PLY file of the C-alpha trace (Angstrom):
ply
format ascii 1.0
element vertex 432
property float x
property float y
property float z
element edge 431
property int vertex1
property int vertex2
end_header
8.75 -22.58 -21.78
9.66 -19.68 -24.04
9.78 -18.93 -27.72
10.39 -15.94 -29.98
8.45 -14.87 -33.07
10.22 -12.26 -35.19
8.33 -10.05 -37.63
9.25 -12.67 -40.27
7.47 -15.27 -38.06
10.55 -17.36 -37.25
10.07 -19.25 -33.99
11.98 -21.25 -31.45
10.28 -23.65 -29.06
11.81 -24.93 -25.85
11.56 -28.31 -24.25
12.15 -29.11 -20.57
13.31 -26.65 -17.93
17.05 -26.85 -18.58
16.78 -27.05 -22.36
14.17 -24.27 -22.25
16.59 -21.97 -20.49
19.27 -22.80 -23.06
16.82 -22.05 -25.87
15.95 -18.72 -24.27
19.65 -17.81 -24.09
20.12 -18.69 -27.76
16.98 -16.87 -28.91
17.92 -13.63 -27.13
21.68 -13.73 -27.62
21.48 -11.07 -30.35
19.63 -8.62 -28.10
21.13 -5.70 -26.13
22.19 -6.45 -22.55
19.20 -4.79 -20.86
16.67 -6.61 -22.99
18.46 -9.93 -22.47
18.40 -9.37 -18.71
14.63 -8.78 -18.65
13.84 -11.85 -20.74
16.11 -13.99 -18.61
13.96 -12.97 -15.65
10.80 -13.78 -17.60
12.19 -17.23 -18.39
11.43 -18.05 -14.73
7.73 -18.08 -15.65
6.44 -21.65 -15.83
2.77 -21.43 -14.86
1.48 -18.40 -16.69
1.08 -17.00 -20.17
3.06 -13.84 -20.99
3.68 -12.34 -24.40
6.16 -9.51 -24.86
6.35 -7.31 -27.94
9.49 -5.19 -28.14
9.84 -1.84 -29.98
11.16 -3.61 -33.11
8.05 -5.75 -33.38
9.66 -8.98 -32.19
7.29 -11.10 -30.13
8.45 -13.28 -27.22
6.37 -15.86 -25.37
7.04 -16.97 -21.81
5.31 -19.63 -19.73
2.72 -22.02 -21.10
-0.21 -20.97 -23.28
-3.55 -21.62 -21.61
-2.29 -22.00 -18.04
-3.83 -18.67 -17.02
-5.36 -15.55 -18.54
-2.93 -14.37 -21.22
-1.01 -11.18 -20.52
0.68 -8.98 -23.11
3.52 -6.62 -22.20
4.12 -4.06 -24.95
7.43 -2.19 -24.73
7.19 1.13 -26.60
10.56 2.64 -25.74
13.85 0.67 -25.95
15.24 2.74 -23.05
12.99 0.64 -20.82
15.53 -2.19 -20.81
18.52 -0.11 -19.75
16.42 1.55 -17.04
15.56 -1.89 -15.66
19.15 -3.11 -15.97
20.41 -0.11 -13.96
17.62 0.25 -11.38
15.70 -3.04 -11.25
12.07 -2.79 -10.15
12.53 0.95 -9.54
13.47 1.35 -13.20
10.61 -0.90 -14.33
8.09 1.25 -12.46
9.64 4.54 -13.59
9.47 3.32 -17.18
5.74 2.70 -16.75
5.24 6.21 -15.37
6.93 7.60 -18.51
4.64 5.58 -20.78
7.48 3.39 -22.02
5.52 0.14 -21.60
1.95 -1.05 -21.09
0.00 -4.21 -20.48
-2.39 -4.51 -23.43
-5.49 -4.62 -21.20
-4.07 -2.42 -18.40
-4.22 -5.47 -16.14
-1.22 -4.64 -13.97
-2.59 -6.62 -11.02
-2.34 -9.95 -12.84
0.95 -9.00 -14.52
2.55 -8.20 -11.18
0.82 -11.23 -9.65
2.47 -13.39 -12.31
5.85 -11.92 -11.36
5.18 -12.73 -7.69
4.14 -16.32 -8.40
7.12 -16.90 -10.71
9.66 -15.38 -8.31
10.58 -12.75 -10.91
10.40 -9.90 -8.38
12.53 -11.72 -5.83
15.17 -12.48 -8.46
15.17 -8.85 -9.65
15.58 -7.56 -6.08
18.71 -9.67 -5.69
20.42 -7.63 -8.40
22.10 -4.70 -6.67
23.71 -1.99 -8.78
25.71 1.07 -7.76
23.18 3.54 -9.29
20.38 1.83 -7.35
22.34 1.86 -4.08
23.08 5.57 -4.45
19.42 6.38 -5.17
18.15 4.34 -2.23
20.64 5.74 0.28
20.01 9.35 -0.81
16.25 8.88 -0.58
16.36 7.24 2.85
18.62 9.88 4.37
16.36 12.65 3.10
13.14 11.12 4.43
14.10 9.24 7.60
11.22 9.99 10.03
13.37 10.24 13.15
13.00 14.04 12.97
9.50 15.49 13.23
10.13 17.85 10.30
10.96 14.84 8.11
7.73 13.13 9.17
5.84 16.31 8.30
7.43 16.50 4.83
6.75 12.81 4.20
3.09 13.24 5.06
2.80 16.33 2.89
4.29 14.46 -0.07
1.45 11.92 -0.12
-1.52 13.38 1.72
-1.39 17.04 0.68
-2.16 16.34 -2.96
-5.53 18.06 -2.65
-8.75 16.90 -1.02
-10.57 16.98 -4.36
-8.15 14.45 -5.79
-8.85 11.99 -2.98
-12.59 12.62 -3.22
-12.49 11.27 -6.77
-11.38 7.77 -5.81
-12.30 7.33 -2.12
-15.82 6.69 -0.86
-18.12 9.33 0.75
-16.64 8.61 4.21
-13.24 9.76 2.85
-11.55 6.70 4.31
-8.06 5.92 3.03
-7.38 2.55 4.65
-8.43 -1.08 4.36
-12.15 -1.76 4.27
-13.93 -4.87 5.56
-15.95 -6.87 3.03
-18.83 -9.03 4.27
-20.61 -9.60 0.96
-19.18 -9.78 -2.55
-21.60 -7.04 -3.56
-20.47 -4.63 -0.81
-19.76 -1.13 -2.05
-16.58 0.65 -1.03
-18.57 2.80 1.41
-20.17 -0.29 2.99
-16.75 -1.88 3.40
-15.40 1.19 5.19
-18.40 1.51 7.49
-18.11 -2.18 8.33
-14.41 -1.67 9.14
-15.31 1.16 11.52
-17.99 -0.98 13.14
-15.55 -3.86 13.57
-13.00 -1.53 15.15
-15.54 0.05 17.49
-16.67 -3.36 18.69
-13.11 -4.43 19.35
-12.60 -1.27 21.38
-15.89 -1.96 23.21
-16.73 1.76 23.01
-19.29 3.15 25.42
-21.13 6.50 25.48
-19.12 9.23 27.15
-15.73 7.57 26.66
-12.84 9.50 25.15
-11.06 8.22 22.02
-7.82 9.43 20.47
-7.17 8.65 16.79
-3.51 8.91 15.74
-3.39 9.53 12.01
-7.09 10.38 11.79
-7.13 11.31 8.11
-10.39 13.03 7.20
-12.03 12.05 10.50
-14.04 9.03 9.36
-13.37 6.82 12.38
-14.11 9.55 14.92
-17.29 10.62 13.14
-18.56 7.03 13.02
-17.68 6.37 16.67
-19.34 9.61 17.82
-22.52 9.01 15.83
-22.93 5.32 16.68
-21.26 4.97 20.10
-21.57 8.41 21.69
-17.88 9.01 22.34
-15.90 12.23 22.41
-12.69 12.22 20.42
-9.48 13.87 19.32
-7.92 13.30 15.92
-4.23 13.81 15.18
-2.85 14.50 11.69
0.15 16.23 10.16
-1.79 17.19 7.03
-3.37 20.66 7.08
-5.71 19.99 4.12
-6.92 16.81 5.83
-7.51 18.65 9.08
-9.50 21.42 7.38
-11.83 19.04 5.58
-12.16 16.79 8.63
-13.22 19.78 10.72
-15.72 20.84 8.05
-17.24 17.35 8.00
-17.43 17.30 11.80
-19.22 20.65 11.81
-21.67 19.49 9.12
-22.52 16.49 11.30
-23.08 18.72 14.34
-20.29 17.03 16.27
-18.00 20.01 16.97
-18.75 19.84 20.67
-17.45 16.26 20.84
-14.69 15.92 18.24
-11.64 18.07 17.59
-8.76 17.76 15.13
-5.19 18.71 16.05
-2.39 19.25 13.54
0.61 17.74 15.32
3.03 14.85 15.42
1.99 11.99 17.68
5.12 12.57 19.77
3.82 16.03 20.70
0.45 14.88 22.12
-0.34 14.96 25.83
-3.30 13.86 27.94
-5.07 10.57 28.62
-7.95 8.81 26.87
-10.11 5.79 27.56
-9.51 4.30 24.13
-6.75 4.56 21.50
-6.90 3.85 17.76
-4.48 4.23 14.89
-5.51 3.11 11.41
-3.02 3.08 8.54
-0.52 5.43 10.17
2.05 3.13 11.79
3.68 2.40 8.41
4.94 6.02 8.46
6.53 5.85 11.92
9.84 4.29 10.88
11.62 1.38 12.55
13.65 3.67 14.81
10.42 5.04 16.30
8.48 1.82 16.95
9.33 1.89 20.65
8.55 5.63 20.88
5.12 5.07 19.32
4.22 2.25 21.71
5.38 4.21 24.76
3.25 7.13 23.60
0.25 4.81 23.25
0.84 3.65 26.83
1.08 7.24 28.07
-2.11 8.30 26.27
-4.24 5.49 27.70
-5.92 5.67 31.08
-5.38 2.71 33.45
-7.09 -0.35 31.91
-7.45 1.56 28.62
-7.83 -0.33 25.34
-6.36 0.31 21.89
-6.46 -0.95 18.31
-3.48 -0.69 15.99
-4.37 -1.22 12.32
-1.31 -1.43 10.07
0.19 -2.93 6.94
2.64 -5.73 7.75
5.12 -7.42 5.45
6.70 -10.86 5.30
9.52 -9.52 3.14
12.87 -8.21 4.29
12.41 -5.39 1.77
10.07 -3.04 3.61
8.87 -0.53 1.05
10.78 -0.96 -2.16
12.78 1.78 -3.84
9.94 2.97 -6.10
7.36 3.18 -3.32
9.86 4.95 -1.08
10.71 7.52 -3.74
7.30 8.26 -5.25
4.52 7.06 -2.96
5.40 6.81 0.74
8.76 8.49 1.41
10.18 7.48 4.77
7.72 4.61 5.10
8.68 1.31 6.68
6.28 -1.62 6.68
6.82 -3.55 9.93
6.98 -7.28 10.39
4.47 -8.69 12.85
7.02 -9.77 15.43
8.47 -6.24 15.54
5.07 -4.87 16.54
4.37 -7.50 19.17
7.82 -7.12 20.72
7.42 -3.37 21.11
3.88 -3.70 22.50
5.17 -6.09 25.16
8.13 -3.82 25.90
5.74 -0.90 26.42
3.68 -3.01 28.87
0.73 -3.21 26.48
-0.84 -6.68 26.37
-2.14 -8.12 23.09
-5.71 -9.39 23.40
-6.62 -10.16 19.79
-4.96 -10.18 16.36
-6.72 -10.35 12.99
-5.34 -10.40 9.45
-7.42 -8.46 6.89
-5.15 -9.21 3.92
-7.84 -10.15 1.31
-10.01 -7.22 2.41
-7.28 -4.76 1.46
-6.93 -6.35 -1.99
-10.64 -5.72 -2.52
-10.32 -2.16 -1.21
-7.43 -1.40 -3.56
-9.41 -2.88 -6.46
-12.27 -0.46 -5.86
-9.93 2.54 -5.47
-8.27 1.63 -8.77
-11.64 1.35 -10.50
-12.68 4.76 -9.17
-9.39 6.34 -10.28
-9.84 4.92 -13.78
-13.46 6.07 -14.00
-12.55 9.60 -12.91
-9.28 10.11 -14.81
-10.69 12.91 -16.94
-12.19 14.72 -13.96
-8.97 14.41 -11.97
-6.86 15.65 -14.88
-9.08 18.75 -15.15
-8.52 19.72 -11.51
-4.94 20.94 -11.88
-1.97 20.55 -14.27
-0.12 18.55 -11.60
-2.51 15.65 -12.28
-0.91 14.95 -15.65
-0.58 11.63 -17.46
2.63 10.74 -15.62
0.98 11.40 -12.24
-2.10 9.35 -13.14
0.01 6.43 -14.41
2.04 6.57 -11.20
-1.09 6.35 -9.06
-2.63 3.61 -11.19
0.56 1.57 -10.86
0.62 2.19 -7.09
-2.96 1.01 -6.57
-2.64 -1.96 -8.92
0.71 -3.07 -7.50
-0.54 -2.87 -3.91
-3.64 -4.86 -4.84
-1.34 -7.50 -6.36
0.85 -7.46 -3.23
-2.15 -8.05 -0.95
-3.66 -10.61 -3.31
-0.56 -12.55 -4.33
2.47 -11.13 -2.49
3.81 -10.71 1.02
1.78 -7.70 2.22
-0.77 -8.20 5.01
-2.80 -5.82 7.14
-3.36 -6.57 10.82
-5.60 -5.21 13.52
-4.04 -5.73 16.94
-6.24 -5.18 19.99
-4.26 -4.40 23.14
-4.86 -3.14 26.66
-3.01 -1.33 29.43
-2.82 -2.94 32.85
-2.80 -6.51 34.10
-6.50 -7.27 34.01
-8.65 -7.28 30.89
-12.37 -7.58 31.55
-13.73 -6.78 28.09
-15.39 -9.28 25.79
-15.03 -8.90 22.02
-18.48 -8.86 20.36
-17.06 -9.32 16.87
-19.90 -11.08 15.09
-22.11 -8.98 12.83
-25.81 -9.53 13.23
0 1
1 2
2 3
3 4
4 5
5 6
6 7
7 8
8 9
9 10
10 11
11 12
12 13
13 14
14 15
15 16
16 17
17 18
18 19
19 20
20 21
21 22
22 23
23 24
24 25
25 26
26 27
27 28
28 29
29 30
30 31
31 32
32 33
33 34
34 35
35 36
36 37
37 38
38 39
39 40
40 41
41 42
42 43
43 44
44 45
45 46
46 47
47 48
48 49
49 50
50 51
51 52
52 53
53 54
54 55
55 56
56 57
57 58
58 59
59 60
60 61
61 62
62 63
63 64
64 65
65 66
66 67
67 68
68 69
69 70
70 71
71 72
72 73
73 74
74 75
75 76
76 77
77 78
78 79
79 80
80 81
81 82
82 83
83 84
84 85
85 86
86 87
87 88
88 89
89 90
90 91
91 92
92 93
93 94
94 95
95 96
96 97
97 98
98 99
99 100
100 101
101 102
102 103
103 104
104 105
105 106
106 107
107 108
108 109
109 110
110 111
111 112
112 113
113 114
114 115
115 116
116 117
117 118
118 119
119 120
120 121
121 122
122 123
123 124
124 125
125 126
126 127
127 128
128 129
129 130
130 131
131 132
132 133
133 134
134 135
135 136
136 137
137 138
138 139
139 140
140 141
141 142
142 143
143 144
144 145
145 146
146 147
147 148
148 149
149 150
150 151
151 152
152 153
153 154
154 155
155 156
156 157
157 158
158 159
159 160
160 161
161 162
162 163
163 164
164 165
165 166
166 167
167 168
168 169
169 170
170 171
171 172
172 173
173 174
174 175
175 176
176 177
177 178
178 179
179 180
180 181
181 182
182 183
183 184
184 185
185 186
186 187
187 188
188 189
189 190
190 191
191 192
192 193
193 194
194 195
195 196
196 197
197 198
198 199
199 200
200 201
201 202
202 203
203 204
204 205
205 206
206 207
207 208
208 209
209 210
210 211
211 212
212 213
213 214
214 215
215 216
216 217
217 218
218 219
219 220
220 221
221 222
222 223
223 224
224 225
225 226
226 227
227 228
228 229
229 230
230 231
231 232
232 233
233 234
234 235
235 236
236 237
237 238
238 239
239 240
240 241
241 242
242 243
243 244
244 245
245 246
246 247
247 248
248 249
249 250
250 251
251 252
252 253
253 254
254 255
255 256
256 257
257 258
258 259
259 260
260 261
261 262
262 263
263 264
264 265
265 266
266 267
267 268
268 269
269 270
270 271
271 272
272 273
273 274
274 275
275 276
276 277
277 278
278 279
279 280
280 281
281 282
282 283
283 284
284 285
285 286
286 287
287 288
288 289
289 290
290 291
291 292
292 293
293 294
294 295
295 296
296 297
297 298
298 299
299 300
300 301
301 302
302 303
303 304
304 305
305 306
306 307
307 308
308 309
309 310
310 311
311 312
312 313
313 314
314 315
315 316
316 317
317 318
318 319
319 320
320 321
321 322
322 323
323 324
324 325
325 326
326 327
327 328
328 329
329 330
330 331
331 332
332 333
333 334
334 335
335 336
336 337
337 338
338 339
339 340
340 341
341 342
342 343
343 344
344 345
345 346
346 347
347 348
348 349
349 350
350 351
351 352
352 353
353 354
354 355
355 356
356 357
357 358
358 359
359 360
360 361
361 362
362 363
363 364
364 365
365 366
366 367
367 368
368 369
369 370
370 371
371 372
372 373
373 374
374 375
375 376
376 377
377 378
378 379
379 380
380 381
381 382
382 383
383 384
384 385
385 386
386 387
387 388
388 389
389 390
390 391
391 392
392 393
393 394
394 395
395 396
396 397
397 398
398 399
399 400
400 401
401 402
402 403
403 404
404 405
405 406
406 407
407 408
408 409
409 410
410 411
411 412
412 413
413 414
414 415
415 416
416 417
417 418
418 419
419 420
420 421
421 422
422 423
423 424
424 425
425 426
426 427
427 428
428 429
429 430
430 431
């Protein structure tokens, strides 16, 4: 259902689905093309309650009042509509960054969730325009991670924003990947420690074993494994600021004799290790390098070695989305599950266990978003680069990813695999 209330309080109510669509067309026929296009998309909403106020003060209602928590989209700038008409979801997200629209209660998770449930996003993605094609092609060619220097630039774009920035929304372990929630009351730090414990148990780590962590971030996994399981480890990252802070944290823990951090691309690493782990890095590898990554994992493992690959996985044919590719994770490519399993098999790595942590990542994103909101003023005071546009961009990123894990087609899997033909390890997964 849909209706329009002008400032003079005129209204138009729709009946059934077909007549409702006709009423929507009539009620918006006087509007500019971009605005008409957006409201035609919103007319797909059946179960949900969305109000839209445009810059002229006209109020539009979509869905059915009372079917869910009401949402209110306020469009401040009329250029929003033309941006969406030209660039689809990329334009919608860019308009938010510019402050051209808001949800009245800043509840972007439920707004985006409503779009997922109503198929609004899928319909919008089907609209391909020449400006959008040109933007997407230019971005992909510039960031394709086939070349190591492109991978390095892509990492720098996202991860070299300053350690202090990340410290204001991550937990004390400085973990930037999906946590593992056991209790509703779990803090973000508890969730991350529980994720590390789960991963260590899957790897069946033993004292004295060697562990390589590809995409080690600020060293959280290695520090936990060294402190609780007595391993020695090597962490690989392309981010110099990450490496510096990781090394400082390792020294503070008195673990310098057992853990080292190397700034390098995974393709440059040599040696062999008893255990292999990669958490939240595979999304940056790129489809053309899936086979290369798996062969490198095989090379790095000793005979009968064991590994865990922890990665975002998508059900969609659209892997990143134009906005995410341009502003958040340039060069990224979320794999589909079958692509991972095929390349593991091809590399002679046998899958022993597979677990989907999808709802856990929604909860992790929720806590990151809350921390970002609580610390907006502190973050803004760090450096002029953390301006309102930057903070809106990051809020949209965290909220939209939470919605994708909660309502959309994003998943996160942990795949346990081993090298060789015989696997003798049990998986003590239960928490006592």
